[in-house]
C-alpha positions as CSV (number, residue, x, y, z in Angstrom):
1,M,0.0,0.0,0.0
2,R,2.8,2.4,0.9
3,K,4.5,1.9,-2.5
4,I,1.2,2.6,-4.3
5,N,0.7,5.8,-2.3
6,E,4.3,6.9,-3.2
7,M,3.5,6.2,-6.8
8,E,0.4,8.3,-6.7
9,D,2.3,11.1,-4.9
10,S,4.9,11.0,-7.7
11,V,2.3,11.2,-10.5
12,Q,0.6,14.1,-8.8
13,K,3.7,16.3,-9.4
14,A,2.7,18.8,-12.1
15,A,4.2,18.0,-15.4
16,K,3.8,19.3,-19.0
17,V,2.6,16.4,-21.2
18,L,2.3,16.5,-25.0
19,V,-0.2,14.2,-26.6
20,V,0.3,13.5,-30.3
21,D,-2.7,11.7,-32.0
22,D,-4.5,12.4,-35.2
23,Q,-7.9,11.4,-33.7
24,E,-9.5,14.3,-31.8
25,S,-11.6,11.9,-29.6
26,A,-8.4,10.0,-28.6
27,R,-6.6,13.3,-27.8
28,T,-9.5,14.6,-25.8
29,L,-10.0,11.4,-23.8
30,L,-6.3,11.2,-22.9
31,K,-6.2,14.8,-21.9
32,R,-9.2,14.3,-19.6
33,R,-7.5,11.3,-18.0
34,L,-4.2,13.2,-17.5
35,S,-5.8,16.3,-16.2
36,I,-7.2,14.4,-13.2
37,Y,-3.6,14.4,-11.9
38,K,-3.2,18.2,-12.5
39,H,-0.9,17.9,-15.4
40,E,-0.7,20.5,-18.1
41,V,-1.6,18.8,-21.4
42,L,-0.7,20.0,-24.8
43,L,-2.3,18.6,-27.9
44,A,-1.0,18.0,-31.4
45,E,-2.9,16.4,-34.3
46,N,0.2,16.0,-36.6
47,L,4.0,16.0,-36.6
48,K,4.2,19.6,-37.8
49,K,2.2,20.9,-34.9
50,T,4.3,18.6,-32.6
51,R,7.5,20.3,-33.7
52,E,6.1,23.8,-33.2
53,I,5.0,22.9,-29.6
54,L,8.4,21.4,-28.8
55,E,10.2,24.5,-30.1
56,N,8.2,26.8,-27.8
57,N,7.6,24.6,-24.7
58,H,9.6,22.7,-22.1
59,V,7.8,19.3,-22.4
60,D,8.3,16.6,-19.7
61,V,6.7,13.6,-21.4
62,I,5.4,12.8,-24.9
63,F,2.5,10.4,-25.7
64,L,3.0,9.5,-29.4
65,N,0.5,7.6,-31.4
66,M,2.2,4.8,-33.4
67,F,0.2,5.7,-36.5
68,I,-0.7,9.2,-37.5
69,H,-2.7,9.6,-40.7
70,E,-1.8,6.1,-41.5
71,T,1.9,6.9,-41.3
72,N,4.3,5.0,-39.0
73,S,5.6,7.3,-36.3
74,Y,8.8,5.3,-35.9
75,D,10.9,7.7,-38.0
76,F,9.7,10.6,-36.0
77,L,10.6,8.8,-32.8
78,M,14.1,8.3,-34.2
79,E,14.2,12.0,-35.2
80,L,13.4,13.1,-31.6
81,K,16.0,10.8,-30.1
82,E,18.7,12.0,-32.4
83,N,18.0,15.7,-31.5
84,N,20.0,16.8,-28.5
85,S,17.2,19.2,-27.5
86,Y,14.6,16.5,-27.2
87,K,16.4,13.2,-26.7
88,S,16.0,13.3,-22.9
89,I,12.2,13.6,-23.1
90,P,10.6,10.2,-22.2
91,I,8.3,9.1,-25.1
92,I,5.4,6.6,-24.5
93,M,4.2,5.1,-27.7
94,I,0.5,4.4,-28.0
95,S,-1.1,1.9,-30.5
96,S,-3.9,-0.5,-31.0
97,D,-1.3,-2.8,-32.5
98,G,0.5,-4.8,-29.7
99,D,2.8,-6.7,-32.1
100,A,5.8,-7.8,-30.1
101,E,8.3,-7.0,-32.8
102,L,6.9,-3.4,-33.1
103,V,7.1,-2.9,-29.4
104,V,10.7,-4.1,-29.3
105,K,11.6,-2.0,-32.3
106,C,10.3,1.2,-30.6
107,I,12.0,0.4,-27.2
108,E,15.3,-0.2,-29.0
109,A,14.8,3.2,-30.8
110,G,14.6,5.0,-27.5
111,A,10.9,4.9,-26.5
112,E,10.4,4.8,-22.8
113,D,7.3,2.6,-22.9
114,Y,4.7,1.2,-25.2
115,L,1.0,1.1,-24.3
116,T,-1.8,-0.5,-26.3
117,K,-5.4,0.8,-26.7
118,P,-7.7,0.8,-24.9
119,L,-5.5,2.4,-22.2
120,N,-5.8,1.0,-18.7
121,Q,-6.1,4.0,-16.3
122,T,-4.0,2.3,-13.5
123,L,-1.3,1.3,-16.0
124,L,-1.3,4.7,-17.6
125,R,-0.8,6.4,-14.2
126,A,2.0,4.1,-13.2
127,R,3.9,4.4,-16.5
128,L,3.6,8.1,-16.5
129,A,4.8,8.4,-12.9
130,N,7.8,6.4,-13.9
131,C,8.6,8.7,-16.8
132,I,8.1,11.8,-14.8
133,S,10.5,10.5,-12.1
134,K,13.1,9.7,-14.7
135,K,12.8,13.1,-16.4
136,E,13.1,14.9,-13.0
137,A,16.2,12.8,-12.2
138,H,17.7,13.6,-15.6
139,D,17.1,17.3,-15.3
140,K,18.6,17.4,-11.8
141,E,21.6,15.5,-13.0
142,I,22.1,18.0,-15.9
143,A,21.7,21.0,-13.5
144,Y,24.1,19.4,-11.0
145,L,26.7,18.7,-13.7
146,A,26.4,22.3,-15.0
147,K,26.9,23.6,-11.5
148,I,30.0,21.5,-11.1
149,E,31.4,22.6,-14.4
150,Q,30.7,26.3,-13.5
151,G,32.4,25.7,-10.2
152,Q,35.4,24.2,-11.8
153,K,35.7,27.0,-14.3
154,Q,35.4,29.5,-11.4
155,I,38.2,27.7,-9.5
156,V,40.4,27.7,-12.5
157,T,39.7,31.4,-13.1
158,Q,40.4,32.3,-9.5
159,E,43.7,30.4,-9.6
160,K,44.7,32.1,-12.8
161,M,43.7,35.5,-11.4
162,A,45.5,34.9,-8.2
163,S,48.7,34.0,-10.0
164,L,48.2,36.9,-12.3
165,G,47.7,39.2,-9.4
166,A,50.9,38.1,-7.7
167,L,52.8,38.4,-11.0
168,T,51.4,41.9,-11.7
169,S,52.2,43.0,-8.1
170,S,55.8,41.6,-8.4
171,I,56.5,43.2,-11.8
172,S,55.0,46.5,-10.7
173,Q,57.1,46.6,-7.6
174,E,60.2,45.8,-9.6
175,L,59.4,48.6,-12.1
176,K,58.7,51.3,-9.4
177,N,62.4,52.0,-8.5
178,P,63.9,52.4,-12.0
179,L,60.9,54.4,-13.0
180,N,61.2,56.7,-10.0
181,F,64.9,57.1,-11.0
182,V,63.9,58.1,-14.5
183,I,61.3,60.6,-13.3
184,N,63.6,62.1,-10.7
185,F,66.5,62.5,-13.0
186,A,64.2,64.0,-15.7
187,S,63.2,66.6,-13.1
188,V,66.9,67.3,-12.2
189,S,67.8,67.5,-15.9
190,S,65.0,70.0,-16.5
191,D,66.2,72.2,-13.6
192,I,69.8,72.1,-15.0
193,C,68.6,72.9,-18.5
194,E,66.6,75.9,-17.1
195,E,69.7,77.1,-15.2
196,L,72.0,76.8,-18.2
197,T,69.5,78.6,-20.4
198,G,69.2,81.4,-17.9
199,R,73.0,81.6,-17.7
200,I,73.4,81.8,-21.5
201,N,70.7,84.5,-21.8
202,K,72.7,86.6,-19.2
203,E,75.8,86.2,-21.3
204,K,74.1,86.9,-24.6
205,E,76.0,90.1,-25.2
206,V,79.4,88.5,-24.9
207,I,78.6,85.2,-26.7
208,P,78.9,85.2,-30.5
209,Q,75.5,85.3,-32.1
210,E,76.0,82.1,-34.1
211,L,77.1,80.2,-30.9
212,F,74.2,81.7,-28.9
213,S,71.6,80.6,-31.5
214,F,73.2,77.1,-31.6
215,L,73.2,76.7,-27.8
216,S,69.7,78.2,-27.4
217,G,68.2,75.9,-30.0
218,H,69.8,72.8,-28.6
219,F,68.8,73.6,-25.0
220,E,65.2,74.2,-26.2
221,K,65.1,70.8,-27.8
222,F,66.7,69.2,-24.8
223,Q,64.2,70.8,-22.5
224,S,61.3,69.6,-24.7
225,N,62.8,66.0,-24.7
226,V,63.2,66.0,-20.9
227,K,59.6,67.1,-20.5
228,K,58.4,64.2,-22.7
229,I,60.5,61.8,-20.6
230,S,59.0,63.2,-17.5
231,D,55.4,63.1,-18.8
232,H,55.6,59.5,-20.1
233,G,57.3,58.5,-16.8
234,Q,54.5,60.0,-14.8
235,N,51.9,58.2,-17.0
236,A,53.8,54.9,-16.5
237,S,53.9,55.5,-12.8
238,K,50.1,56.0,-12.7
239,I,49.6,52.7,-14.6
240,I,51.9,50.9,-12.1
241,R,50.0,52.4,-9.2
242,F,46.7,51.3,-10.8
243,M,48.1,47.8,-11.4
244,L,49.2,47.5,-7.8
245,D,45.8,48.7,-6.6
246,Q,43.9,46.3,-8.9
247,S,46.1,43.3,-8.0
248,N,45.1,43.8,-4.3
249,T,41.6,42.4,-4.2
250,S,41.5,40.9,-0.7
251,S,43.0,43.6,1.5
252,D,40.1,43.7,3.9
253,K,38.0,41.2,5.8
254,K,34.3,40.6,5.1
255,H,31.8,42.4,7.2
256,P,28.0,42.8,6.9
257,A,27.5,45.8,4.6
258,N,24.8,47.9,2.9
259,I,25.2,47.5,-0.8
260,N,23.1,50.6,-1.5
261,K,25.4,52.7,0.6
262,I,28.5,51.4,-1.2
263,I,27.0,52.2,-4.6
264,S,26.2,55.8,-3.5
265,Q,29.7,56.3,-2.1
266,V,31.3,54.8,-5.2
267,T,29.3,57.1,-7.5
268,T,30.4,60.2,-5.5
269,L,34.1,59.0,-5.6
270,L,33.9,58.3,-9.3
271,F,32.6,61.8,-10.2
272,A,35.2,63.4,-8.0
273,S,37.9,61.5,-9.8
274,Y,36.7,62.7,-13.2
275,K,36.4,66.3,-12.0
276,N,39.9,66.2,-10.6
277,N,41.1,65.2,-14.1
278,G,39.3,68.3,-15.6
279,I,36.2,66.5,-16.9
280,T,33.2,68.4,-15.8
281,A,30.6,67.4,-18.4
282,L,29.5,64.2,-16.7
283,P,26.4,62.0,-17.2
284,K,23.7,61.6,-14.5
285,I,23.6,58.3,-12.8
286,D,20.1,57.3,-11.9
287,T,19.6,54.8,-9.0
288,E,16.8,52.4,-8.3
289,L,17.8,50.9,-5.0
290,D,15.8,48.3,-3.2
291,N,15.5,49.4,0.4
292,A,14.6,45.8,1.4
293,L,18.2,44.7,0.7
294,P,19.7,42.9,3.7
295,H,23.2,43.5,4.8
296,I,25.5,40.8,3.5
297,P,29.1,39.9,4.4
298,I,31.5,41.5,1.8
299,S,35.0,43.0,1.6
300,I,33.9,46.6,1.4
301,Q,37.1,48.0,-0.1
302,S,37.5,45.3,-2.8
303,F,33.8,45.1,-3.7
304,S,33.7,48.9,-4.0
305,K,36.5,48.6,-6.5
306,A,34.5,46.1,-8.6
307,I,31.5,48.5,-8.7
308,Y,33.8,51.4,-9.4
309,N,35.5,49.6,-12.4
310,I,32.2,48.7,-14.0
311,L,30.7,52.2,-13.5
312,D,33.9,53.8,-14.7
313,N,33.5,51.9,-18.0
314,A,29.9,53.0,-18.3
315,V,30.8,56.7,-17.7
316,Y,33.7,56.5,-20.2
317,S,31.4,54.9,-22.8
318,V,28.6,57.4,-22.6
319,I,31.0,60.4,-22.5
320,N,32.6,59.2,-25.8
321,K,29.2,58.6,-27.4
322,F,27.5,61.8,-26.3
323,E,30.5,64.2,-26.1
324,E,28.5,66.9,-27.9
325,D,25.4,66.5,-25.7
326,I,26.0,64.6,-22.5
327,S,22.4,65.2,-21.4
328,Q,21.4,62.3,-23.7
329,A,23.6,59.9,-21.7
330,K,21.9,57.6,-19.3
331,I,23.3,55.3,-16.7
332,V,21.1,53.3,-14.3
333,V,22.2,51.4,-11.3
334,K,19.5,49.1,-9.8
335,T,19.5,46.8,-6.8
336,E,17.0,44.0,-6.2
337,N,16.4,41.7,-3.3
338,N,15.6,38.1,-4.4
339,P,14.8,35.1,-2.1
340,S,18.3,33.6,-2.4
341,F,20.5,36.4,-3.9
342,I,21.0,40.1,-4.3
343,E,21.2,41.4,-7.9
344,I,23.0,44.6,-9.0
345,T,22.3,45.9,-12.5
346,I,24.5,48.6,-14.1
347,R,23.2,49.7,-17.6
348,D,24.3,52.5,-19.9
349,N,23.2,53.7,-23.3
350,G,26.8,54.2,-24.5
351,S,28.8,52.6,-27.3
352,G,28.0,49.1,-26.3
353,I,30.2,46.1,-26.9
354,K,30.9,44.5,-30.2
355,D,29.8,40.8,-30.6
356,D,33.3,39.7,-31.6
357,I,34.9,41.0,-28.4
358,I,32.2,40.5,-25.7
359,D,33.8,37.2,-24.7
360,K,37.2,39.0,-24.2
361,I,36.2,41.9,-21.9
362,F,37.0,40.0,-18.7
363,V,40.4,38.9,-20.0
364,P,43.3,40.6,-18.1
365,F,45.0,43.4,-20.1
366,F,42.3,43.5,-22.8
367,T,41.1,47.0,-23.5
368,T,39.4,49.0,-26.2
369,K,40.5,52.3,-24.7
370,P,43.3,54.5,-26.2
371,E,46.9,53.9,-25.3
372,G,47.7,55.4,-21.9
373,S,44.2,55.0,-20.5
374,G,45.1,52.0,-18.4
375,P,46.4,48.4,-18.7
376,G,43.0,46.8,-19.1
377,L,42.5,45.2,-15.7
378,G,39.3,46.9,-14.7
379,L,36.8,44.2,-15.6
380,S,39.1,41.3,-15.0
381,T,39.6,42.6,-11.5
382,A,35.8,43.1,-11.1
383,I,35.0,39.5,-12.0
384,E,37.8,38.2,-9.7
385,I,36.4,40.2,-6.8
386,V,32.8,39.1,-7.4
387,Q,33.7,35.5,-7.8
388,G,35.7,35.8,-4.6
389,H,32.4,36.7,-3.0
390,S,30.8,33.5,-4.5
391,G,29.0,35.7,-6.9
392,T,28.6,35.9,-10.7
393,I,28.8,38.7,-13.4
394,S,26.9,38.5,-16.7
395,V,26.9,41.0,-19.5
396,N,24.4,41.7,-22.3
397,S,25.0,44.4,-24.9
398,T,24.1,45.6,-28.4
399,E,26.7,47.7,-30.2
400,N,25.9,51.4,-30.2
401,E,22.8,50.9,-28.1
402,F,23.6,49.7,-24.6
403,A,25.7,47.6,-22.2
404,E,24.3,45.9,-19.1
405,F,26.2,44.2,-16.3
406,K,24.4,42.1,-13.7
407,I,26.1,41.0,-10.5
408,R,24.5,38.4,-8.3
409,L,25.6,37.8,-4.7
410,N,24.3,34.8,-2.8
411,K,22.9,35.6,0.6
């Protein structure tokens, strides 16, 4: 009795069942029988309609009549079992012909079961319950394997990023001293050049004109070259400082924090940074922050860096697209509280991302910005930080229309 009850409980689980039969009365009768157990039943009178339904619905079980318009459905059974999208769907063949060879042929082709008309209600219920259980087990297995694969990819990515971070930090540290030497001596050389130029100008009356012109011209070129060395050295120093900062993604411990507050602080900091660099025509950032967001444990400093990097790309994109009228630019930051995770969406109507590079944007040192704008570690650092918080980042974009980043953090 207990096994029978368990079977009935199993079949009661809602499933989407497709009935394929060219006889309307047969379809209607089977639908009525299956609806007793609260299944959603879809009906198809021919194979064309069956294909349309399968393309637009997630079907759990198929009841397929062996003969449709006097045509053997065996070939269609083979077609479904050879299609990766449908081969896992259990198929129960139905026929008034109980020929043993035909039954064996269908089972060998991949049919889950074979029922003969008139259908026995108890047998129908039991066979359907078995198919639903197998489909559920298969779907769970696929989801579990996908989760394992995602976890393995995440581990590999984290290991690569950790190694890259250590390498970047090491190289940057090694470059700091010689670069400081170049910058300092460029400054000293510039001072000496100014001193010599001043001295020559004082002695202009006693120095032959030809020699004065020669010395003045060469000191002017020398001063120009020294300035270029100093400027490029300063730019290189900024890049190194940026690389050191980006390579340090775990500098603080995790504490319960307000995501909305972090977003507001990052936005203020980002605009201040642009203004300090002389850029005052800035886009407005609209926020749609869910006040029901709970505090979750995060590394505030590193997570702020991830949000900053994504927002910085958004601002850069809209500024370049709407440089003549920044009022057309639009950036929206949205937070949403879900049952098992918090979602952060950052969307802009800037230049978007080309289809052929969208898979590369999280790769370290990949950048579409002009030379000198940074080493291309912003998004690779952001994904490392988010993954370090057991979260995910996804991106959706259409070139010249929009770019949208979604961050999900598990509670």
